[in-house]
C-alpha positions, 0 to 999 in steps of 0.5 A: 500500500505504501508504494501505491498511495499518493499524496492526493489519496492521503488528502482525500482520506484526511478530507484536506487539500493536497497542499495541506498534506504536502506542507505536513510531509515537508514540514513547511507552512502553517497547518491547522492543528486538527488537520495536522493530526488527521494527516499525520495519523493517516501517514503513519497508518499507511506507512507512506514514505516518498522515495523518488530516487529509488523509483527513478534509478530502478526504472532507468528514467531521469528526473525532469526538472523544468526551468522556467525563466525569462529569455536571457537574450532580453536581459543580462540579469537573466543571462546570469541566471542561466549561468547558474543553471549551467553550473547546477547541471555540472554539479548534478551531472552524475545523477539522473537529473535533466534540466529542461529550459523554457523561456518566455518574453519578459514583457508579454503575459501571453508568452509567459502563459504559453510557456506555462502550458508547455511546462505542464505538458512535459509532466516535470518532476519539479519546477524552478521558476521566476514568477514574473506575472503574478496572476498567471503564475498563481493559477499555474502553481495551483495546477502544479499543487493539484498534480503534486509537482514541487516548485522552487521560486527565485527572484520574487516570491508568491508565499500564498502558492506555498512553494517548496522554497523561495530563493532571493532577498527580502524585497521589502527590506530591499526597498527600505535599503534603497531609500536609506542609501539615497537619504544617507548624509542628506539633511535637507528634505526633498523629492525621492523617486522610485522608478519601475522601468521596463516592468509592470508594477501591476503585474509584478508583485515584487515591485510593489514590495520594493516600493512599499519598503521605499515609501515606509522608510520616508514615512519613518523620517517624519515631517511633510518635506519628504515627497516620494514620487513613484513612476511606472515606466513600462515603455519599450519606446525609448523617446517616450521613456526619456521624455518622462525621465527628463521631466523628473530630472528637472524637478527642483528639490530632486535628491535621489532616484531608486531604479527597481529593475537592473536594465532600467538603470542604463537609461537613467544613468545615460540621461544623468551623465548627459545633463550633469549629475547635479547632486542627484544620488542614484541607486540601482540593482545588479552587476550587469555590464552597463551598471558596473560602468556607470558605477565606476564613472560615479553616475550610479552611487550604489548597486544592490546585488541580487546575485541571480546566478547564485539564486538559480544555482541554489534553487536547483540544489534545493529542488534536486536534494528534495526530489532525490534524497528527500532532504529538508529544504530552507523554505525562505532562503534569503540572500543578504542585501549586498551594497556595492560601491566603486571601492569594493566593486572589484572584490565582487567581480573577482568572487567565484560566486559572481 
């Protein structure tokens, strides 16, 4: 019986959801005490012990792990994620694991939805994904739970979907840190802007978290002299984007700008360099080539490093350890908020983790 019973059978017997059984088995997330006791009793009665690696090795089949990430050709940040996937492939080469990549257009929901259908059709044993479009991703992961497919999220989290693990940073604290770096040493009140460039804040929950942290920082400072400006500049038409940015840069009292997306910093940096920095502090994200150049040139004052390469590598490690060996995973694998300046830049570039 133990070899044939499935999680959905346990759920039916305990009169709970598949997700509840999954959380009890893997000791993650909150479960009502009564439901927990029912599930545990049935698990003990049936002797249910998942052992996927044994079944995999006996059958001669390989574990199929779907890697669902934005097209790396569109954004260097995601290109670095693929480097992490390649590193993971090398690390797990001796095991029966196959990583199949599925890419989608970073700016098109329809492309994301099409990729989701391909992933489900492939019937993967596990999934690593960056849930860029919140609504579509939430529906997708509900379907994954119904099919008993564990998934790990990188870059931004959807805790309501109960992923096996989230790999990334605390995005709320990241927004607060960005605000603090802009405000550091600045005594006078003024305008502080947070810019979402090439990404839709309505579709991307992680941008909302950064913005919430950013705004809360200035609320904590007190006084009515701090004005926070939030701009959702989800444009691929460069002239339109530059026109809006120029309007911002000429505002009297502008003290600092936080750009929440790694590639968006290039456009802002270029305009600041052309118009003269004029004591406007700029904070951006990630060690991509253009950002590194503008940091070295003194246009960008600070970079917050999210380390997409290591996120992807750790994500595969968590998922593979779970699938093959049923090892406990870290539900929230949070990276430190690393502040990079022109002075410590080289140490990061020379690091093996970069």
